[in-house]
A tleap script that builds the chain and sets N, CA, C and O, in Angstrom:
source leaprc.protein.ff14SB
mol = sequence {
  NMET ASN ASP GLN LEU GLU PHE GLU LEU LEU
  THR GLU HIE VAL ILE ASP ASP ASN HIE ASP
  PRO LYS VAL THR VAL LYS VAL PRO GLY ALA
  ARG TYR ASP ILE SER ASN PHE ASN THR SER
  GLU ASN THR SER ARG ASP TYR PRO PRO TYR
  GLN PHE GLN THR ASN ASN THR SER ILE ILE
  PHE HIE ASN GLY GLN PRO LEU TYR GLY LEU
  GLY ALA ASN GLY VAL THR MET GLU SER LEU
  ILE ALA VAL CYS ILE HIE ARG LEU GLU HIE
  PHE GLN LYS GLY ALA TYR PRO SER ASP GLU
  ASN GLN GLU ALA LEU GLY HIE LEU LYS ALA
  SER LEU ASP VAL LEU LYS ARG ARG THR ILE
  LYS MET GLN ALA MET ALA ASP CALA
}
set mol.1.N position { 4.263 -87.855 180.326 }
set mol.1.CA position { 5.598 -88.358 180.083 }
set mol.1.C position { 5.512 -89.714 179.390 }
set mol.1.O position { 4.723 -90.569 179.794 }
set mol.2.N position { 6.315 -89.914 178.357 }
set mol.2.CA position { 6.326 -91.165 177.611 }
set mol.2.C position { 7.354 -92.113 178.219 }
set mol.2.O position { 8.550 -91.823 178.218 }
set mol.3.N position { 6.880 -93.258 178.743 }
set mol.3.CA position { 7.787 -94.242 179.336 }
set mol.3.C position { 8.458 -95.113 178.283 }
set mol.3.O position { 9.402 -95.840 178.591 }
set mol.4.N position { 7.985 -95.047 177.056 }
set mol.4.CA position { 8.563 -95.828 175.965 }
set mol.4.C position { 9.786 -95.097 175.424 }
set mol.4.O position { 9.700 -93.934 175.032 }
set mol.5.N position { 10.913 -95.778 175.403 }
set mol.5.CA position { 12.096 -95.213 174.782 }
set mol.5.C position { 11.988 -95.398 173.275 }
set mol.5.O position { 11.589 -96.462 172.800 }
set mol.6.N position { 12.337 -94.381 172.543 }
set mol.6.CA position { 12.327 -94.490 171.097 }
set mol.6.C position { 13.773 -94.626 170.630 }
set mol.6.O position { 14.629 -93.815 170.984 }
set mol.7.N position { 14.031 -95.650 169.840 }
set mol.7.CA position { 15.365 -95.916 169.354 }
set mol.7.C position { 15.444 -95.617 167.870 }
set mol.7.O position { 14.499 -95.866 167.121 }
set mol.8.N position { 16.584 -95.080 167.456 }
set mol.8.CA position { 16.811 -94.769 166.050 }
set mol.8.C position { 17.349 -96.004 165.335 }
set mol.8.O position { 18.211 -96.709 165.859 }
set mol.9.N position { 16.841 -96.254 164.155 }
set mol.9.CA position { 17.318 -97.343 163.313 }
set mol.9.C position { 18.219 -96.738 162.234 }
set mol.9.O position { 17.779 -95.887 161.462 }
set mol.10.N position { 19.478 -97.179 162.184 }
set mol.10.CA position { 20.399 -96.683 161.164 }
set mol.10.C position { 20.185 -97.452 159.867 }
set mol.10.O position { 20.004 -98.669 159.879 }
set mol.11.N position { 20.208 -96.742 158.764 }
set mol.11.CA position { 19.926 -97.389 157.479 }
set mol.11.C position { 21.001 -97.122 156.423 }
set mol.11.O position { 20.886 -97.614 155.300 }
set mol.12.N position { 22.042 -96.354 156.757 }
set mol.12.CA position { 23.059 -95.987 155.773 }
set mol.12.C position { 23.736 -97.199 155.144 }
set mol.12.O position { 24.201 -97.117 154.007 }
set mol.13.N position { 23.800 -98.310 155.850 }
set mol.13.CA position { 24.506 -99.507 155.384 }
set mol.13.C position { 23.617 -100.455 154.584 }
set mol.13.O position { 24.124 -101.398 153.977 }
set mol.14.N position { 22.326 -100.232 154.569 }
set mol.14.CA position { 21.373 -101.203 154.028 }
set mol.14.C position { 21.377 -101.209 152.504 }
set mol.14.O position { 21.244 -100.171 151.856 }
set mol.15.N position { 21.532 -102.408 151.954 }
set mol.15.CA position { 21.375 -102.640 150.518 }
set mol.15.C position { 20.114 -103.477 150.293 }
set mol.15.O position { 19.337 -103.208 149.377 }
set mol.16.N position { 19.921 -104.488 151.133 }
set mol.16.CA position { 18.758 -105.374 151.046 }
set mol.16.C position { 18.046 -105.345 152.390 }
set mol.16.O position { 18.513 -105.947 153.358 }
set mol.17.N position { 16.926 -104.653 152.451 }
set mol.17.CA position { 16.199 -104.446 153.703 }
set mol.17.C position { 15.809 -105.745 154.396 }
set mol.17.O position { 15.681 -105.774 155.620 }
set mol.18.N position { 15.619 -106.811 153.640 }
set mol.18.CA position { 15.189 -108.077 154.231 }
set mol.18.C position { 16.341 -108.910 154.780 }
set mol.18.O position { 16.121 -109.799 155.603 }
set mol.19.N position { 17.561 -108.637 154.338 }
set mol.19.CA position { 18.663 -109.502 154.723 }
set mol.19.C position { 19.809 -108.816 155.452 }
set mol.19.O position { 20.598 -109.496 156.109 }
set mol.20.N position { 19.929 -107.510 155.363 }
set mol.20.CA position { 21.023 -106.827 156.020 }
set mol.20.C position { 20.768 -106.718 157.526 }
set mol.20.O position { 19.624 -106.594 157.962 }
set mol.21.N position { 21.858 -106.765 158.322 }
set mol.21.CA position { 21.687 -106.579 159.764 }
set mol.21.C position { 21.034 -105.239 160.083 }
set mol.21.O position { 21.243 -104.249 159.383 }
set mol.22.N position { 20.252 -105.224 161.137 }
set mol.22.CA position { 19.601 -104.002 161.618 }
set mol.22.C position { 20.490 -103.389 162.696 }
set mol.22.O position { 20.951 -104.086 163.600 }
set mol.23.N position { 20.726 -102.090 162.596 }
set mol.23.CA position { 21.525 -101.381 163.592 }
set mol.23.C position { 20.610 -100.389 164.303 }
set mol.23.O position { 20.060 -99.474 163.690 }
set mol.24.N position { 20.461 -100.594 165.605 }
set mol.24.CA position { 19.589 -99.759 166.421 }
set mol.24.C position { 20.433 -98.959 167.407 }
set mol.24.O position { 21.256 -99.522 168.130 }
set mol.25.N position { 20.226 -97.649 167.433 }
set mol.25.CA position { 20.928 -96.787 168.377 }
set mol.25.C position { 20.189 -96.855 169.702 }
set mol.25.O position { 19.053 -96.392 169.807 }
set mol.26.N position { 20.829 -97.432 170.716 }
set mol.26.CA position { 20.211 -97.517 172.040 }
set mol.26.C position { 20.574 -96.313 172.897 }
set mol.26.O position { 19.727 -95.779 173.613 }
set mol.27.N position { 21.827 -95.887 172.826 }
set mol.27.CA position { 22.289 -94.678 173.506 }
set mol.27.C position { 23.085 -93.906 172.461 }
set mol.27.O position { 24.184 -94.322 172.095 }
set mol.28.N position { 22.544 -92.775 171.969 }
set mol.28.CA position { 23.208 -92.061 170.880 }
set mol.28.C position { 24.694 -91.813 171.152 }
set mol.28.O position { 25.070 -91.232 172.170 }
set mol.29.N position { 25.521 -92.269 170.217 }
set mol.29.CA position { 26.956 -92.092 170.335 }
set mol.29.C position { 27.643 -93.057 171.269 }
set mol.29.O position { 28.869 -93.026 171.378 }
set mol.30.N position { 26.893 -93.927 171.956 }
set mol.30.CA position { 27.513 -94.781 172.959 }
set mol.30.C position { 27.191 -96.270 172.834 }
set mol.30.O position { 28.070 -97.102 173.059 }
set mol.31.N position { 25.955 -96.626 172.483 }
set mol.31.CA position { 25.596 -98.045 172.389 }
set mol.31.C position { 24.748 -98.296 171.158 }
set mol.31.O position { 23.769 -97.601 170.888 }
set mol.32.N position { 25.167 -99.332 170.410 }
set mol.32.CA position { 24.492 -99.717 169.184 }
set mol.32.C position { 24.230 -101.219 169.235 }
set mol.32.O position { 25.144 -102.001 169.494 }
set mol.33.N position { 23.000 -101.616 168.990 }
set mol.33.CA position { 22.647 -103.031 168.947 }
set mol.33.C position { 22.475 -103.447 167.488 }
set mol.33.O position { 21.811 -102.762 166.710 }
set mol.34.N position { 23.075 -104.569 167.133 }
set mol.34.CA position { 23.022 -105.073 165.764 }
set mol.34.C position { 22.312 -106.414 165.796 }
set mol.34.O position { 22.670 -107.297 166.576 }
set mol.35.N position { 21.303 -106.565 164.945 }
set mol.35.CA position { 20.502 -107.790 164.935 }
set mol.35.C position { 20.146 -108.161 163.503 }
set mol.35.O position { 20.603 -107.520 162.557 }
set mol.36.N position { 19.340 -109.186 163.349 }
set mol.36.CA position { 18.851 -109.662 162.052 }
set mol.36.C position { 19.957 -110.374 161.267 }
set mol.36.O position { 20.077 -110.213 160.053 }
set mol.37.N position { 20.767 -111.168 161.991 }
set mol.37.CA position { 21.734 -112.033 161.330 }
set mol.37.C position { 21.735 -113.367 162.060 }
set mol.37.O position { 21.285 -113.451 163.203 }
set mol.38.N position { 22.232 -114.400 161.412 }
set mol.38.CA position { 22.204 -115.741 161.974 }
set mol.38.C position { 23.589 -116.350 161.837 }
set mol.38.O position { 24.068 -116.543 160.719 }
set mol.39.N position { 24.242 -116.657 162.954 }
set mol.39.CA position { 25.603 -117.194 162.922 }
set mol.39.C position { 25.646 -118.721 162.842 }
set mol.39.O position { 26.727 -119.305 162.926 }
set mol.40.N position { 24.511 -119.369 162.684 }
set mol.40.CA position { 24.494 -120.839 162.728 }
set mol.40.C position { 25.367 -121.471 161.644 }
set mol.40.O position { 25.885 -122.569 161.849 }
set mol.41.N position { 25.542 -120.815 160.504 }
set mol.41.CA position { 26.366 -121.358 159.428 }
set mol.41.C position { 27.710 -120.639 159.301 }
set mol.41.O position { 28.418 -120.832 158.312 }
set mol.42.N position { 28.069 -119.821 160.280 }
set mol.42.CA position { 29.314 -119.077 160.248 }
set mol.42.C position { 30.383 -119.850 161.004 }
set mol.42.O position { 30.296 -119.989 162.224 }
set mol.43.N position { 31.390 -120.355 160.299 }
set mol.43.CA position { 32.410 -121.191 160.938 }
set mol.43.C position { 33.286 -120.412 161.908 }
set mol.43.O position { 33.945 -121.026 162.747 }
set mol.44.N position { 33.321 -119.101 161.830 }
set mol.44.CA position { 34.123 -118.303 162.768 }
set mol.44.C position { 33.632 -118.437 164.198 }
set mol.44.O position { 34.397 -118.213 165.136 }
set mol.45.N position { 32.369 -118.798 164.382 }
set mol.45.CA position { 31.820 -118.914 165.735 }
set mol.45.C position { 32.335 -120.144 166.455 }
set mol.45.O position { 32.143 -120.264 167.665 }
set mol.46.N position { 32.984 -121.067 165.750 }
set mol.46.CA position { 33.401 -122.339 166.341 }
set mol.46.C position { 34.723 -122.276 167.094 }
set mol.46.O position { 35.107 -123.255 167.734 }
set mol.47.N position { 35.428 -121.149 167.034 }
set mol.47.CA position { 36.711 -121.052 167.724 }
set mol.47.C position { 36.493 -120.774 169.204 }
set mol.47.O position { 35.790 -119.830 169.564 }
set mol.48.N position { 37.099 -121.603 170.074 }
set mol.48.CA position { 36.947 -121.410 171.520 }
set mol.48.C position { 37.439 -120.030 171.913 }
set mol.48.O position { 38.353 -119.519 171.266 }
set mol.49.N position { 36.892 -119.410 172.922 }
set mol.49.CA position { 35.790 -119.912 173.751 }
set mol.49.C position { 34.421 -119.477 173.258 }
set mol.49.O position { 33.475 -119.435 174.046 }
set mol.50.N position { 34.285 -119.150 171.972 }
set mol.50.CA position { 33.068 -118.554 171.447 }
set mol.50.C position { 32.172 -119.556 170.735 }
set mol.50.O position { 31.620 -119.243 169.681 }
set mol.51.N position { 32.021 -120.722 171.275 }
set mol.51.CA position { 31.193 -121.724 170.621 }
set mol.51.C position { 29.728 -121.506 170.996 }
set mol.51.O position { 29.192 -122.147 171.900 }
set mol.52.N position { 29.114 -120.602 170.287 }
set mol.52.CA position { 27.720 -120.252 170.553 }
set mol.52.C position { 27.080 -119.773 169.267 }
set mol.52.O position { 27.764 -119.488 168.284 }
set mol.53.N position { 25.799 -119.691 169.287 }
set mol.53.CA position { 25.047 -119.130 168.162 }
set mol.53.C position { 24.332 -117.896 168.665 }
set mol.53.O position { 23.740 -117.903 169.744 }
set mol.54.N position { 24.391 -116.843 167.881 }
set mol.54.CA position { 23.730 -115.615 168.280 }
set mol.54.C position { 23.089 -114.958 167.069 }
set mol.54.O position { 23.482 -115.208 165.929 }
set mol.55.N position { 22.130 -114.143 167.323 }
set mol.55.CA position { 21.466 -113.384 166.268 }
set mol.55.C position { 21.563 -111.885 166.523 }
set mol.55.O position { 20.911 -111.091 165.846 }
set mol.56.N position { 22.383 -111.501 167.507 }
set mol.56.CA position { 22.532 -110.084 167.812 }
set mol.56.C position { 23.827 -109.846 168.577 }
set mol.56.O position { 24.406 -110.766 169.154 }
set mol.57.N position { 24.258 -108.618 168.570 }
set mol.57.CA position { 25.427 -108.207 169.344 }
set mol.57.C position { 25.283 -106.731 169.657 }
set mol.57.O position { 24.501 -106.028 169.019 }
set mol.58.N position { 26.029 -106.267 170.629 }
set mol.58.CA position { 26.022 -104.848 170.993 }
set mol.58.C position { 27.430 -104.300 170.899 }
set mol.58.O position { 28.406 -105.000 171.170 }
set mol.59.N position { 27.522 -103.047 170.515 }
set mol.59.CA position { 28.778 -102.320 170.566 }
set mol.59.C position { 28.580 -101.208 171.581 }
set mol.59.O position { 27.712 -100.349 171.420 }
set mol.60.N position { 29.385 -101.233 172.616 }
set mol.60.CA position { 29.325 -100.198 173.650 }
set mol.60.C position { 30.628 -99.405 173.557 }
set mol.60.O position { 31.710 -99.924 173.831 }
set mol.61.N position { 30.500 -98.142 173.165 }
set mol.61.CA position { 31.660 -97.296 172.953 }
set mol.61.C position { 32.161 -96.695 174.251 }
set mol.61.O position { 31.418 -96.551 175.222 }
set mol.62.N position { 33.441 -96.346 174.244 }
set mol.62.CA position { 34.014 -95.568 175.347 }
set mol.62.C position { 33.136 -94.342 175.539 }
set mol.62.O position { 32.731 -93.701 174.569 }
set mol.63.N position { 32.849 -94.021 176.777 }
set mol.63.CA position { 31.934 -92.936 177.085 }
set mol.63.C position { 32.574 -92.011 178.110 }
set mol.63.O position { 32.942 -92.440 179.204 }
set mol.64.N position { 32.703 -90.743 177.748 }
set mol.64.CA position { 33.256 -89.763 178.667 }
set mol.64.C position { 34.690 -89.407 178.318 }
set mol.64.O position { 35.245 -89.884 177.328 }
set mol.65.N position { 35.271 -88.565 179.145 }
set mol.65.CA position { 36.662 -88.168 178.949 }
set mol.65.C position { 37.573 -89.365 179.133 }
set mol.65.O position { 37.338 -90.198 180.008 }
set mol.66.N position { 38.617 -89.459 178.310 }
set mol.66.CA position { 39.573 -90.556 178.492 }
set mol.66.C position { 40.214 -90.482 179.867 }
set mol.66.O position { 40.621 -89.414 180.325 }
set mol.67.N position { 40.293 -91.603 180.498 }
set mol.67.CA position { 40.948 -91.687 181.796 }
set mol.67.C position { 42.343 -92.249 181.567 }
set mol.67.O position { 42.566 -93.454 181.683 }
set mol.68.N position { 43.280 -91.362 181.242 }
set mol.68.CA position { 44.620 -91.792 180.864 }
set mol.68.C position { 45.247 -92.610 181.983 }
set mol.68.O position { 45.226 -92.225 183.152 }
set mol.69.N position { 45.798 -93.734 181.594 }
set mol.69.CA position { 46.407 -94.641 182.549 }
set mol.69.C position { 45.438 -95.670 183.089 }
set mol.69.O position { 45.861 -96.699 183.616 }
set mol.70.N position { 44.135 -95.411 182.967 }
set mol.70.CA position { 43.137 -96.348 183.477 }
set mol.70.C position { 42.504 -97.176 182.369 }
set mol.70.O position { 41.850 -98.182 182.645 }
set mol.71.N position { 42.689 -96.767 181.128 }
set mol.71.CA position { 42.107 -97.508 180.012 }
set mol.71.C position { 40.722 -97.019 179.653 }
set mol.71.O position { 40.119 -96.199 180.346 }
set mol.72.N position { 40.245 -97.547 178.553 }
set mol.72.CA position { 38.930 -97.169 178.045 }
set mol.72.C position { 37.838 -97.934 178.783 }
set mol.72.O position { 38.076 -99.024 179.303 }
set mol.73.N position { 36.638 -97.356 178.824 }
set mol.73.CA position { 35.501 -98.033 179.445 }
set mol.73.C position { 34.560 -98.619 178.403 }
set mol.73.O position { 33.439 -99.018 178.718 }
set mol.74.N position { 35.028 -98.666 177.154 }
set mol.74.CA position { 34.259 -99.246 176.063 }
set mol.74.C position { 35.112 -99.295 174.816 }
set mol.74.O position { 36.290 -98.939 174.847 }
set mol.75.N position { 34.526 -99.734 173.722 }
set mol.75.CA position { 35.212 -99.837 172.440 }
set mol.75.C position { 35.453 -98.436 171.894 }
set mol.75.O position { 34.628 -97.543 172.088 }
set mol.76.N position { 36.574 -98.238 171.216 }
set mol.76.CA position { 36.834 -96.952 170.573 }
set mol.76.C position { 36.532 -97.058 169.083 }
set mol.76.O position { 36.546 -98.147 168.510 }
set mol.77.N position { 36.261 -95.917 168.468 }
set mol.77.CA position { 36.059 -95.908 167.020 }
set mol.77.C position { 37.318 -96.404 166.322 }
set mol.77.O position { 37.245 -97.117 165.321 }
set mol.78.N position { 38.479 -96.016 166.862 }
set mol.78.CA position { 39.738 -96.429 166.268 }
set mol.78.C position { 39.878 -97.951 166.248 }
set mol.78.O position { 40.374 -98.513 165.272 }
set mol.79.N position { 39.446 -98.620 167.316 }
set mol.79.CA position { 39.565 -100.078 167.349 }
set mol.79.C position { 38.625 -100.740 166.344 }
set mol.79.O position { 38.990 -101.739 165.723 }
set mol.80.N position { 37.427 -100.199 166.178 }
set mol.80.CA position { 36.515 -100.758 165.177 }
set mol.80.C position { 37.020 -100.529 163.756 }
set mol.80.O position { 36.897 -101.406 162.901 }
set mol.81.N position { 37.580 -99.365 163.508 }
set mol.81.CA position { 38.145 -99.100 162.185 }
set mol.81.C position { 39.317 -100.041 161.934 }
set mol.81.O position { 39.468 -100.548 160.822 }
set mol.82.N position { 40.148 -100.283 162.945 }
set mol.82.CA position { 41.278 -101.206 162.788 }
set mol.82.C position { 40.790 -102.607 162.430 }
set mol.82.O position { 41.422 -103.287 161.622 }
set mol.83.N position { 39.683 -103.050 163.013 }
set mol.83.CA position { 39.107 -104.357 162.672 }
set mol.83.C position { 38.676 -104.372 161.209 }
set mol.83.O position { 38.948 -105.338 160.495 }
set mol.84.N position { 38.012 -103.318 160.758 }
set mol.84.CA position { 37.560 -103.245 159.363 }
set mol.84.C position { 38.746 -103.224 158.407 }
set mol.84.O position { 38.706 -103.857 157.352 }
set mol.85.N position { 39.805 -102.497 158.770 }
set mol.85.CA position { 41.017 -102.475 157.948 }
set mol.85.C position { 41.602 -103.877 157.848 }
set mol.85.O position { 41.936 -104.335 156.755 }
set mol.86.N position { 41.727 -104.560 158.982 }
set mol.86.CA position { 42.292 -105.909 158.989 }
set mol.86.C position { 41.472 -106.856 158.121 }
set mol.86.O position { 42.030 -107.648 157.361 }
set mol.87.N position { 40.157 -106.775 158.235 }
set mol.87.CA position { 39.278 -107.658 157.456 }
set mol.87.C position { 39.433 -107.407 155.946 }
set mol.87.O position { 39.536 -108.356 155.168 }
set mol.88.N position { 39.448 -106.141 155.539 }
set mol.88.CA position { 39.606 -105.838 154.119 }
set mol.88.C position { 40.989 -106.243 153.607 }
set mol.88.O position { 41.118 -106.716 152.478 }
set mol.89.N position { 42.024 -106.059 154.433 }
set mol.89.CA position { 43.359 -106.510 154.031 }
set mol.89.C position { 43.388 -108.024 153.863 }
set mol.89.O position { 44.049 -108.540 152.961 }
set mol.90.N position { 42.677 -108.732 154.724 }
set mol.90.CA position { 42.551 -110.188 154.606 }
set mol.90.C position { 41.879 -110.553 153.286 }
set mol.90.O position { 42.328 -111.464 152.590 }
set mol.91.N position { 40.810 -109.847 152.942 }
set mol.91.CA position { 40.138 -110.085 151.662 }
set mol.91.C position { 41.089 -109.827 150.495 }
set mol.91.O position { 41.141 -110.604 149.541 }
set mol.92.N position { 41.839 -108.732 150.582 }
set mol.92.CA position { 42.736 -108.372 149.485 }
set mol.92.C position { 43.838 -109.415 149.276 }
set mol.92.O position { 44.299 -109.602 148.150 }
set mol.93.N position { 44.263 -110.090 150.334 }
set mol.93.CA position { 45.307 -111.113 150.244 }
set mol.93.C position { 44.739 -112.477 149.876 }
set mol.93.O position { 45.496 -113.391 149.547 }
set mol.94.N position { 43.429 -112.627 149.926 }
set mol.94.CA position { 42.802 -113.926 149.710 }
set mol.94.C position { 42.008 -113.999 148.429 }
set mol.94.O position { 42.404 -113.479 147.386 }
set mol.95.N position { 40.875 -114.662 148.541 }
set mol.95.CA position { 40.041 -114.970 147.375 }
set mol.95.C position { 39.133 -113.816 146.948 }
set mol.95.O position { 38.450 -113.930 145.930 }
set mol.96.N position { 39.105 -112.714 147.692 }
set mol.96.CA position { 38.133 -111.657 147.405 }
set mol.96.C position { 38.751 -110.280 147.179 }
set mol.96.O position { 38.184 -109.290 147.643 }
set mol.97.N position { 39.886 -110.171 146.487 }
set mol.97.CA position { 40.443 -108.832 146.252 }
set mol.97.C position { 39.561 -108.051 145.266 }
set mol.97.O position { 38.937 -108.630 144.376 }
set mol.98.N position { 39.526 -106.743 145.445 }
set mol.98.CA position { 38.775 -105.910 144.507 }
set mol.98.C position { 39.252 -104.470 144.603 }
set mol.98.O position { 39.846 -104.055 145.598 }
set mol.99.N position { 38.978 -103.725 143.551 }
set mol.99.CA position { 39.285 -102.298 143.548 }
set mol.99.C position { 38.492 -101.574 144.639 }
set mol.99.O position { 38.990 -100.637 145.263 }
set mol.100.N position { 37.266 -102.015 144.856 }
set mol.100.CA position { 36.419 -101.381 145.881 }
set mol.100.C position { 36.990 -101.598 147.284 }
set mol.100.O position { 36.994 -100.681 148.105 }
set mol.101.N position { 37.474 -102.822 147.557 }
set mol.101.CA position { 38.119 -103.083 148.851 }
set mol.101.C position { 39.315 -102.155 149.039 }
set mol.101.O position { 39.500 -101.577 150.110 }
set mol.102.N position { 40.129 -102.016 147.987 }
set mol.102.CA position { 41.324 -101.173 148.071 }
set mol.102.C position { 40.944 -99.722 148.324 }
set mol.102.O position { 41.586 -99.040 149.123 }
set mol.103.N position { 39.910 -99.251 147.652 }
set mol.103.CA position { 39.449 -97.872 147.863 }
set mol.103.C position { 38.951 -97.693 149.297 }
set mol.103.O position { 39.279 -96.707 149.956 }
set mol.104.N position { 38.158 -98.651 149.773 }
set mol.104.CA position { 37.651 -98.574 151.150 }
set mol.104.C position { 38.803 -98.586 152.149 }
set mol.104.O position { 38.772 -97.849 153.135 }
set mol.105.N position { 39.816 -99.411 151.907 }
set mol.105.CA position { 40.991 -99.437 152.785 }
set mol.105.C position { 41.635 -98.065 152.889 }
set mol.105.O position { 41.990 -97.619 153.980 }
set mol.106.N position { 41.784 -97.402 151.757 }
set mol.106.CA position { 42.378 -96.067 151.776 }
set mol.106.C position { 41.582 -95.094 152.628 }
set mol.106.O position { 42.153 -94.320 153.397 }
set mol.107.N position { 40.281 -95.134 152.493 }
set mol.107.CA position { 39.419 -94.237 153.284 }
set mol.107.C position { 39.467 -94.582 154.766 }
set mol.107.O position { 39.532 -93.692 155.614 }
set mol.108.N position { 39.433 -95.877 155.077 }
set mol.108.CA position { 39.490 -96.287 156.483 }
set mol.108.C position { 40.819 -95.908 157.128 }
set mol.108.O position { 40.850 -95.431 158.262 }
set mol.109.N position { 41.913 -96.123 156.404 }
set mol.109.CA position { 43.224 -95.759 156.951 }
set mol.109.C position { 43.325 -94.252 157.155 }
set mol.109.O position { 43.889 -93.802 158.153 }
set mol.110.N position { 42.791 -93.472 156.231 }
set mol.110.CA position { 42.791 -92.015 156.387 }
set mol.110.C position { 41.947 -91.611 157.595 }
set mol.110.O position { 42.341 -90.728 158.357 }
set mol.111.N position { 40.800 -92.245 157.773 }
set mol.111.CA position { 39.938 -91.954 158.926 }
set mol.111.C position { 40.651 -92.283 160.230 }
set mol.111.O position { 40.598 -91.513 161.189 }
set mol.112.N position { 41.315 -93.425 160.256 }
set mol.112.CA position { 42.045 -93.829 161.462 }
set mol.112.C position { 43.145 -92.816 161.779 }
set mol.112.O position { 43.324 -92.447 162.939 }
set mol.113.N position { 43.872 -92.369 160.779 }
set mol.113.CA position { 44.923 -91.372 161.001 }
set mol.113.C position { 44.356 -90.084 161.581 }
set mol.113.O position { 44.933 -89.516 162.508 }
set mol.114.N position { 43.233 -89.619 161.046 }
set mol.114.CA position { 42.612 -88.388 161.540 }
set mol.114.C position { 42.178 -88.557 162.998 }
set mol.114.O position { 42.408 -87.668 163.818 }
set mol.115.N position { 41.562 -89.677 163.320 }
set mol.115.CA position { 41.107 -89.908 164.703 }
set mol.115.C position { 42.279 -90.045 165.667 }
set mol.115.O position { 42.194 -89.596 166.809 }
set mol.116.N position { 43.360 -90.654 165.225 }
set mol.116.CA position { 44.554 -90.733 166.073 }
set mol.116.C position { 45.115 -89.335 166.347 }
set mol.116.O position { 45.484 -89.017 167.477 }
set mol.117.N position { 45.174 -88.506 165.303 }
set mol.117.CA position { 45.651 -87.135 165.496 }
set mol.117.C position { 44.761 -86.379 166.473 }
set mol.117.O position { 45.246 -85.611 167.304 }
set mol.118.N position { 43.450 -86.604 166.363 }
set mol.118.CA position { 42.518 -85.956 167.287 }
set mol.118.C position { 42.807 -86.377 168.725 }
set mol.118.O position { 42.818 -85.542 169.630 }
set mol.119.N position { 43.039 -87.672 168.934 }
set mol.119.CA position { 43.309 -88.173 170.282 }
set mol.119.C position { 44.605 -87.601 170.835 }
set mol.119.O position { 44.661 -87.200 171.998 }
set mol.120.N position { 45.646 -87.562 170.011 }
set mol.120.CA position { 46.928 -87.000 170.454 }
set mol.120.C position { 46.758 -85.531 170.831 }
set mol.120.O position { 47.313 -85.075 171.832 }
set mol.121.N position { 45.993 -84.792 170.031 }
set mol.121.CA position { 45.724 -83.383 170.312 }
set mol.121.C position { 44.965 -83.220 171.629 }
set mol.121.O position { 45.286 -82.347 172.435 }
set mol.122.N position { 43.941 -84.080 171.840 }
set mol.122.CA position { 43.150 -84.009 173.081 }
set mol.122.C position { 44.019 -84.350 174.298 }
set mol.122.O position { 43.882 -83.729 175.352 }
set mol.123.N position { 44.910 -85.333 174.152 }
set mol.123.CA position { 45.792 -85.695 175.253 }
set mol.123.C position { 46.728 -84.544 175.596 }
set mol.123.O position { 46.961 -84.250 176.768 }
set mol.124.N position { 47.267 -83.890 174.557 }
set mol.124.CA position { 48.165 -82.769 174.784 }
set mol.124.C position { 47.449 -81.624 175.482 }
set mol.124.O position { 48.020 -80.978 176.360 }
set mol.125.N position { 46.196 -81.367 175.098 }
set mol.125.CA position { 45.432 -80.290 175.746 }
set mol.125.C position { 45.139 -80.641 177.204 }
set mol.125.O position { 45.158 -79.765 178.069 }
set mol.126.N position { 44.871 -81.911 177.476 }
set mol.126.CA position { 44.590 -82.331 178.858 }
set mol.126.C position { 45.835 -82.239 179.727 }
set mol.126.O position { 45.743 -81.973 180.925 }
set mol.127.N position { 47.003 -82.460 179.123 }
set mol.127.CA position { 48.263 -82.429 179.867 }
set mol.127.C position { 48.773 -81.002 180.089 }
set mol.127.O position { 49.645 -80.770 180.926 }
set mol.128.N position { 48.215 -80.042 179.323 }
set mol.128.CA position { 48.703 -78.645 179.411 }
set mol.128.C position { 48.215 -77.949 180.645 }
set mol.128.O position { 48.535 -76.780 180.863 }
savepdb mol mol.pdb
quit
């Protein structure tokens, strides 16, 4: 028996192997660790109560059947997509608008709509 856990490294996002954050799958579909970045020069880290420097973060997704009325036990894909939509909309209104941002926004909004429909369908099936 192998006591060493083997983790998958995601590479779909990588453009520059030396500088892009590393995404490691710790629990497939449930936990992802992101590393290889340095927040020391990122002014967003200075807003209370987050005055810290970090070089990694974890995303822990909701795991298991939704417990309606009790809330999620982790981050949802929908919430992460909403963050990405908000960030791109911020870029589009500011100094970094681009056709590529607009195209990505369209895809993200379509993805969010599909996932919302899936959730509504799953809720209806659970209530039946």
